[in-house]
C-alpha positions as CSV (number, residue, x, y, z in Angstrom):
1,L,40.8,8.6,26.3
2,K,43.2,7.6,29.1
3,E,43.0,11.0,30.6
4,A,39.2,10.8,30.5
5,G,39.4,7.4,32.2
6,R,41.6,8.8,35.0
7,W,39.2,11.7,35.5
8,Y,36.2,9.3,35.7
9,L,38.1,7.0,38.0
10,T,39.0,9.8,40.4
11,S,35.4,11.2,40.4
12,A,33.9,7.7,40.7
13,K,36.1,6.9,43.7
14,D,34.8,10.2,45.2
15,G,31.3,8.9,45.0
16,E,30.1,10.6,41.8
17,P,27.6,8.1,40.3
18,Q,27.6,9.6,36.8
19,A,31.3,9.3,36.7
20,A,31.1,5.7,37.9
21,C,28.6,5.0,35.2
22,A,30.7,6.6,32.5
23,L,33.7,4.7,33.7
24,G,31.7,1.5,33.3
25,F,31.0,2.3,29.6
26,L,34.7,3.0,29.0
27,L,35.7,-0.3,30.5
28,R,33.0,-2.1,28.6
29,D,34.2,-0.6,25.3
30,A,37.7,-1.7,26.2
31,G,36.5,-5.2,26.6
32,D,36.5,-5.4,30.4
33,T,32.9,-6.2,31.1
34,E,33.4,-7.5,34.6
35,S,35.0,-4.3,35.8
36,A,32.4,-2.3,34.0
37,A,29.7,-4.2,35.9
38,V,31.4,-3.3,39.2
39,W,31.2,0.4,38.5
40,W,27.7,0.2,37.1
41,L,26.6,-1.6,40.2
42,R,28.1,1.1,42.3
43,A,26.5,3.9,40.3
44,A,23.1,2.1,40.1
45,Q,23.1,1.7,43.9
46,D,23.6,5.4,44.2
47,G,20.5,6.0,42.0
48,D,22.0,6.3,38.5
49,G,19.3,5.1,36.0
50,N,21.7,4.8,33.1
51,A,23.9,2.4,35.0
52,A,20.9,0.4,36.2
53,N,19.8,0.1,32.6
54,A,23.3,-1.0,31.5
55,L,23.3,-3.7,34.2
56,G,19.9,-4.8,32.9
57,A,21.2,-5.1,29.4
58,L,24.3,-7.0,30.6
59,H,22.3,-9.6,32.5
60,A,19.8,-9.9,29.6
61,E,22.8,-10.7,27.3
62,R,23.8,-13.4,29.7
63,G,20.3,-14.9,29.7
64,E,19.7,-13.8,33.3
65,T,16.3,-12.4,32.6
66,Q,15.0,-12.1,36.2
67,T,18.0,-10.0,37.2
68,A,17.8,-8.0,34.0
69,E,14.1,-7.2,34.7
70,R,15.0,-6.1,38.3
71,W,17.6,-3.6,37.0
72,Y,15.4,-2.4,34.2
73,R,12.8,-1.6,36.8
74,A,15.4,0.2,38.9
75,A,16.3,2.2,35.9
76,M,12.7,3.2,35.4
77,D,12.4,4.2,39.0
78,A,15.4,6.4,38.6
79,G,13.8,8.1,35.6
80,D,15.7,6.4,32.8
81,V,13.2,5.9,29.9
82,N,15.4,3.2,28.3
83,G,14.7,1.0,31.2
84,A,11.0,0.9,30.3
85,Y,11.8,0.3,26.7
86,N,14.2,-2.5,27.4
87,L,11.8,-4.1,29.9
88,A,9.1,-4.0,27.2
89,L,11.5,-5.8,24.8
90,L,12.2,-8.4,27.4
91,C,8.5,-9.0,28.0
92,A,7.9,-9.2,24.3
93,E,10.6,-11.8,23.8
94,Q,9.0,-13.8,26.6
95,G,5.5,-13.6,25.0
96,R,4.2,-11.3,27.8
97,T,2.4,-9.1,25.3
98,A,0.2,-7.2,27.7
99,Q,3.1,-6.2,29.9
100,A,5.2,-5.4,26.8
101,E,2.5,-3.0,25.7
102,Q,2.3,-1.4,29.2
103,W,6.1,-0.6,29.2
104,Y,6.2,0.4,25.5
105,R,3.5,2.9,26.3
106,R,5.3,4.2,29.3
107,A,8.5,4.8,27.3
108,A,6.5,6.1,24.3
109,Y,4.7,8.7,26.4
110,A,8.0,9.8,27.7
111,G,9.2,10.5,24.2
112,H,11.1,7.3,23.3
113,R,10.6,7.1,19.5
114,E,11.6,3.4,19.1
115,A,9.2,2.5,21.9
116,A,6.5,4.4,20.0
117,N,7.2,2.4,16.9
118,A,7.3,-0.9,18.8
119,L,4.0,-0.1,20.5
120,A,2.5,0.7,17.1
121,V,3.8,-2.6,15.7
122,L,2.3,-4.5,18.7
123,L,-1.1,-2.7,18.2
124,L,-1.1,-3.5,14.5
125,Q,-0.3,-7.1,15.2
126,G,-3.3,-7.1,17.5
127,G,-5.6,-5.7,14.8
128,D,-5.7,-2.2,16.2
129,T,-4.8,-0.2,13.0
130,A,-6.4,3.0,14.3
131,G,-4.5,2.8,17.5
132,A,-1.2,2.0,15.7
133,E,-1.2,4.8,13.2
134,P,-0.7,7.8,15.5
135,W,2.1,6.1,17.3
136,F,3.8,5.3,13.9
137,S,3.4,9.0,13.0
138,K,4.7,10.2,16.4
139,A,7.8,7.9,16.1
140,A,8.4,8.8,12.5
141,E,8.2,12.6,13.1
142,A,10.6,12.1,16.0
143,G,13.1,10.5,13.6
144,S,12.5,6.7,13.7
145,V,13.4,5.4,10.3
146,D,11.6,2.1,10.9
147,A,8.4,4.0,11.8
148,A,8.7,6.0,8.6
149,F,8.9,2.7,6.6
150,N,6.0,1.2,8.6
151,L,3.9,4.2,7.9
152,G,4.7,3.7,4.2
153,I,3.4,0.1,4.4
154,L,0.3,1.2,6.3
155,Y,-0.6,3.8,3.6
156,A,0.3,1.5,0.8
157,G,-2.1,-1.0,2.2
158,R,-4.9,1.6,1.9
159,D,-3.8,2.4,-1.7
160,L,-2.7,5.9,-0.6
161,T,0.2,5.7,-2.9
162,A,1.5,9.3,-2.7
163,E,1.4,9.3,1.1
164,A,3.1,5.9,1.2
165,L,5.8,7.1,-1.2
166,R,6.5,10.2,0.9
167,W,7.3,8.0,4.0
168,Y,9.2,5.5,2.0
169,E,11.4,8.4,0.6
170,R,12.1,9.7,4.1
171,A,13.1,6.2,5.3
172,A,15.2,5.6,2.2
173,A,17.0,8.9,2.6
174,A,18.1,7.6,6.1
175,G,19.4,4.4,4.6
176,H,16.5,2.0,5.0
177,T,17.1,-0.5,2.2
178,E,13.6,-1.9,2.0
179,A,12.2,1.6,1.7
180,A,14.8,2.4,-1.0
181,L,13.5,-0.7,-2.9
182,Q,9.9,0.5,-2.7
183,V,10.9,4.0,-3.9
184,G,13.0,2.5,-6.7
185,M,10.1,0.3,-7.9
186,A,7.8,3.4,-7.8
187,R,10.3,5.4,-9.8
188,L,10.6,2.6,-12.3
189,A,6.9,2.4,-12.7
190,A,6.8,6.2,-13.3
191,G,9.4,5.9,-16.0
192,D,12.2,7.7,-14.0
193,E,14.9,5.1,-14.7
194,Q,17.8,7.2,-13.5
195,D,16.3,7.8,-10.0
196,A,15.0,4.3,-9.9
197,E,18.5,2.9,-10.5
198,R,19.9,5.1,-7.8
199,H,17.4,3.8,-5.2
200,L,17.7,0.2,-6.4
201,R,21.5,0.5,-6.0
202,C,21.0,1.8,-2.5
203,A,18.6,-1.1,-1.8
204,A,21.2,-3.6,-3.0
205,G,24.2,-2.0,-1.3
206,G,22.6,-0.9,2.0
207,G,23.5,2.8,1.6
208,S,21.5,6.0,1.9
209,A,19.4,7.1,-1.0
210,E,19.9,10.7,-0.2
211,G,21.0,12.5,-3.4
């Protein structure tokens, strides 16, 4: 790790923005947030979107939302999709729903699976079930555990029990405790006590239900 740090430091001093960004993360992980911010700033000013996003997150944690938004936008402009997602989260926290939807969509169209799930949740909350479902599906197929669980809820609400169970099982296998509870209850109702117990234990203990 020290050797990697020295390499990043040398490259960062030579003006390599990706190295400066990586050095920032090493420093942050070592607990030196202030020094991390210095290198992220240097990298972000040289066009590194990941560094700009990291600066945005840092300022958001400090409650400096205007500065955070500025850096998230810089991250987006540099092509970092996480900037759009984090800006959407920031807008959602502030009750700026229309803007949150706009940035969730931007990130979701760029392939950000959690943005797709968040967009679906937002649409569902607004009563647009038809609009939400394909985004839940897209996110779940891309590996979002929360989206898989949300699809289960959606199908269960339509009494499509088998389809709901399929998505609950996928989420439970990835460690989603509420999904494991749903699968456990379904197995119990079907008389499969052994499998029901396994899932209910996972639900209680927070582990994966993968056999």
